[in-house]
C-alpha positions as CSV (number, residue, x, y, z in Angstrom):
1,X,-4.3,5.9,13.4
2,X,-1.7,3.3,12.5
3,X,-0.1,3.8,9.1
4,X,1.3,0.5,7.8
5,X,3.8,0.9,4.9
6,X,3.9,-2.4,3.1
7,X,7.5,-3.1,2.1
8,X,7.9,-6.9,2.4
9,X,7.3,-7.8,-1.3
10,X,9.6,-10.0,-3.3
11,X,10.8,-7.2,-5.7
12,X,10.8,-9.5,-8.7
13,X,10.1,-6.8,-11.2
14,X,12.7,-4.5,-9.6
15,X,15.5,-7.2,-10.0
16,X,17.7,-5.5,-7.3
17,X,18.4,-2.6,-9.7
18,X,21.3,-0.5,-8.5
19,X,21.8,-3.1,-5.8
20,X,19.1,-1.6,-3.6
21,X,15.4,-2.4,-2.9
22,X,13.1,-0.1,-4.8
23,X,12.0,1.5,-1.6
24,X,15.4,3.0,-1.2
25,X,15.6,4.9,-4.6
26,X,16.2,8.6,-4.0
27,X,13.9,11.4,-5.1
28,X,15.5,14.8,-4.4
29,X,18.1,13.2,-2.0
30,X,15.5,11.4,0.1
31,X,14.6,7.7,-0.1
32,X,11.1,6.9,-1.3
33,X,10.2,5.1,2.0
34,X,11.8,7.7,4.3
35,X,9.8,10.4,2.4
36,X,6.6,8.5,3.1
37,X,7.4,8.1,6.8
38,X,8.2,11.8,7.1
39,X,5.1,13.0,5.3
40,X,2.9,10.7,7.4
41,X,4.4,11.9,10.7
42,X,4.2,15.6,9.6
43,X,0.5,15.1,8.8
44,X,-0.4,13.2,11.9
45,X,1.8,13.8,14.9
46,X,-0.2,11.3,17.1
47,X,-0.2,8.5,14.5
48,X,2.1,5.5,14.5
49,X,4.0,4.5,11.4
50,X,4.9,0.8,10.9
51,X,7.0,-0.6,8.1
52,X,6.4,-4.3,7.3
53,X,9.7,-5.9,6.3
54,X,12.0,-8.8,7.3
55,X,15.0,-6.7,6.1
56,X,16.8,-4.8,8.9
57,X,17.7,-2.0,6.5
58,X,14.0,-0.9,7.0
59,X,14.8,0.4,10.5
60,X,13.9,4.0,9.6
61,X,13.7,7.0,11.9
62,X,10.1,7.9,12.7
63,X,8.8,4.3,12.1
64,X,8.8,0.9,13.7
65,X,9.7,-2.1,11.6
66,X,7.5,-5.2,11.9
67,X,8.2,-8.7,10.5
68,X,5.0,-10.2,9.2
69,X,4.1,-13.7,10.3
70,X,3.0,-14.7,6.8
71,X,4.1,-13.5,3.4
72,X,3.3,-16.1,0.8
73,X,0.8,-14.5,-1.5
74,X,0.7,-10.9,-2.8
75,X,-2.4,-10.2,-0.7
76,X,-0.4,-11.1,2.4
77,X,1.1,-7.6,2.2
78,X,-2.1,-6.6,4.1
79,X,-0.4,-8.2,7.2
80,X,-3.3,-10.2,8.7
81,X,-2.3,-9.8,12.3
82,X,-2.1,-6.0,11.8
83,X,-5.6,-5.6,10.3
84,X,-7.7,-3.8,12.9
85,X,-9.9,-0.7,13.2
86,X,-8.2,2.6,12.5
87,X,-5.3,1.4,10.3
88,X,-4.2,2.7,6.9
89,X,-2.2,0.5,4.5
90,X,0.2,2.3,2.1
91,X,2.5,0.9,-0.5
92,X,6.2,1.2,0.1
93,X,7.0,1.5,-3.6
94,X,4.8,4.5,-4.2
95,X,5.8,8.1,-4.4
96,X,3.2,10.2,-2.6
97,X,2.9,13.9,-3.1
98,X,2.2,16.0,0.0
99,X,-1.3,16.6,-1.4
100,X,-1.9,12.8,-1.7
101,X,-0.8,12.1,1.9
102,X,-3.0,15.0,3.1
103,X,-6.0,13.6,1.2
104,X,-5.5,10.1,2.6
105,X,-5.1,11.4,6.1
106,X,-8.1,13.8,6.0
107,X,-10.7,11.4,4.5
108,X,-13.0,9.8,7.0
109,X,-14.8,6.5,6.7
110,X,-16.8,4.2,8.9
111,X,-15.9,1.1,6.8
112,X,-13.1,0.8,4.2
113,X,-11.8,3.4,1.8
114,X,-9.5,2.8,-1.1
115,X,-7.3,5.5,-2.7
116,X,-5.7,5.6,-6.1
117,X,-6.6,5.9,-9.8
118,X,-7.8,3.7,-12.6
119,X,-4.4,1.9,-12.8
120,X,-3.4,1.4,-9.2
121,X,-4.5,1.4,-5.6
122,X,-2.0,3.2,-3.4
123,X,-3.7,3.2,0.0
124,X,-6.5,1.5,2.0
125,X,-7.9,3.3,5.0
126,X,-9.7,0.8,7.4
127,X,-12.1,1.9,10.0
128,X,-13.8,-1.5,10.2
129,X,-11.1,-4.1,10.6
130,X,-13.5,-7.1,10.6
131,X,-15.1,-6.0,7.3
132,X,-11.7,-5.5,5.6
133,X,-10.4,-8.8,7.0
134,X,-13.5,-10.6,5.7
135,X,-12.9,-9.4,2.1
136,X,-9.1,-10.1,2.3
137,X,-9.8,-13.6,3.5
138,X,-12.6,-14.1,0.8
139,X,-10.2,-13.0,-2.0
140,X,-7.4,-15.3,-0.7
141,X,-9.8,-18.3,-0.5
142,X,-11.2,-17.7,-4.0
143,X,-7.7,-17.4,-5.4
144,X,-6.5,-20.6,-3.6
145,X,-9.6,-22.4,-5.0
146,X,-8.6,-21.3,-8.5
147,X,-11.8,-19.2,-8.9
148,X,-9.9,-15.9,-9.6
149,X,-6.5,-15.4,-11.3
150,X,-5.1,-12.8,-8.9
151,X,-5.4,-11.8,-5.2
152,X,-4.3,-8.2,-4.8
153,X,-5.8,-5.0,-3.6
154,X,-8.0,-4.6,-6.6
155,X,-9.8,-7.9,-5.9
156,X,-10.4,-6.8,-2.3
157,X,-12.0,-3.6,-3.6
158,X,-14.1,-5.5,-6.1
159,X,-15.2,-7.9,-3.3
160,X,-16.1,-5.0,-1.0
161,X,-18.2,-3.1,-3.5
162,X,-19.6,-6.2,-5.4
163,X,-17.9,-5.7,-8.7
164,X,-16.9,-8.5,-11.1
165,X,-13.3,-9.6,-10.3
166,X,-12.0,-9.0,-13.8
167,X,-13.0,-5.4,-14.2
168,X,-11.0,-2.4,-12.9
169,X,-13.8,0.0,-12.3
170,X,-14.1,2.6,-9.6
171,X,-17.4,3.1,-7.7
172,X,-18.1,3.9,-4.1
173,X,-15.6,3.6,-1.3
174,X,-12.8,4.9,-3.6
175,X,-11.1,8.3,-3.5
176,X,-9.5,9.2,-6.9
177,X,-6.0,10.7,-6.6
178,X,-5.4,12.1,-10.0
179,X,-1.6,12.9,-10.5
180,X,-0.5,12.8,-6.9
181,X,1.1,9.4,-6.8
182,X,3.6,7.4,-8.9
183,X,4.4,3.7,-8.6
184,X,7.9,2.3,-8.9
185,X,7.6,-1.3,-9.7
186,X,10.4,-1.7,-12.2
187,X,13.7,0.1,-13.2
188,X,11.9,1.5,-16.2
189,X,9.4,3.3,-13.9
190,X,12.3,4.9,-12.0
191,X,14.2,5.9,-15.2
192,X,11.1,7.5,-16.6
193,X,10.9,9.6,-13.4
194,X,14.5,10.6,-13.7
195,X,14.1,11.6,-17.3
196,X,11.3,14.1,-16.4
């Protein structure tokens, strides 16, 4: 299994808070992204961890940095040239508990499986790369044609399971991770975590 940590976003909501990318915030003396790399390697010793980023600071022990060929739209985080069978996309700005990583790594699928909760998708496990690529491409095209207002992970899920594009509903091909993850999109998210 290849684990692809998506960390090549623009960081517009983070606004370079504390002069670092959000992936480098520290939780218990370990950066968010280094923690994800460590947990993935501990859970799957034969897996390969790849971090997608154009920033050389993302050269992290236990992972290989890859510079995506295209990163114009938010959906491009699913690095097109890395979409294949037996890959798992994870978000670099997400705090994953050990239980969440174990759940993601242990679940099997013969198609595409999304992980998260009613608010956010935090991982996508792909067994059928052609199927996933079809829905990513479909969502990108619909967005470029002005038929949908966003093109992110939720729209790919909605396309896959045949849901309307404006409804965040969970049906099949989705594993609910209750309180095992936390997103850090803005400084407010991080400060709320520190206040706990």
